[in-house]
VOKE-707747 format. One record per residue (C-alpha): residue in three letters; x, y, z. Coordinates in steps of 0.1 Angstrom, whole numbers, plus 2048, in hexadecimal, padded with zeros to 3 digits. Example, Ala and Ser with C-alpha at 12.3 -4.5 7.8 and 13.67 -1.06 7.14 Angstrom:
ALA87B7D384E;SER8897F5847;
//
This chain:
MET8DE6C5921;MET8C96D7908;MET8DD6F5903;GLY8BF70E901;TYR8AA6F98EA;GLY8906EF907;PHE86B6F5907;GLY86F71491D;PHE88472F90D;GLY88671E8EB;MET85F71F8E5;PHE85E7428F3;GLY87974C8DB;LEU86773B8BC;VAL84774E8C6;ILE85A76F8C7;ASN86B76D8A7;PHE84C760897;LEU83877F8A3;LEU857795899;ILE854786874;LEU82F78B872;GLY8337AE87F;VAL84D7B8864;ILE8377A7849;TYR8187BC854;LEU82D7DD853;VAL8397D5831;ILE8167CE824;LYS8097ED835;TRP825803827;VAL8227F6803;ARG7FB7F7802;GLY7FA819814;ASP7DA829821;GLY7D083C803;ASN7E785980A;SER807846802;ARG8228577ED;PHE81D83A7D3;ILE7F88437CE;ASP7F38637BA;ASN7CC86A7BD;THR7CE88E7B2;PRO7B189A79D;GLU7C689C77E;ARG7D1879782;ILE7AD86B787;LEU7A3880767;ASP7BE870753;GLU7B784C75F;ARG793852756;PHE79C85F731;ALA7B484172E;ARG799828737;GLY78183871E;GLU768844738;ILE768869729;THR76D875707;GLN78A88C6FC;GLU7748AC6FD;GLU76A8A4720;TYR78C89E72C;TYR79A8BF71E;ARG77D8D272D;MET7808C174E;LYS7A78C674D;SER7A28EB746;ILE7888EF763;LEU7A18DD77A;ARG7C08F4771;ASP7A9912778;
//
C-alpha cells in the first residue's frame, strides 16, 4: 500500500504545490518592483530635479531656478 504517494494524487499535489509557490514568488516580485506608481518610488518633479543635480547634469544655478519654478 502506498499511503497516498502514488502517481495519481501525489503527482497532482506536487504540481499544485509547485504552481502555488511560483504564484507567490511572482506576486512578491511584482510587489517589490511595483508598476511605477509604487509607494517605494517617489517620482515627483522635485525628486527628479534633486537626482539630476546630484548626478551633475545641471548646475547649482539651474537647480535653484528650476526649484523655484516648481514651487510657484
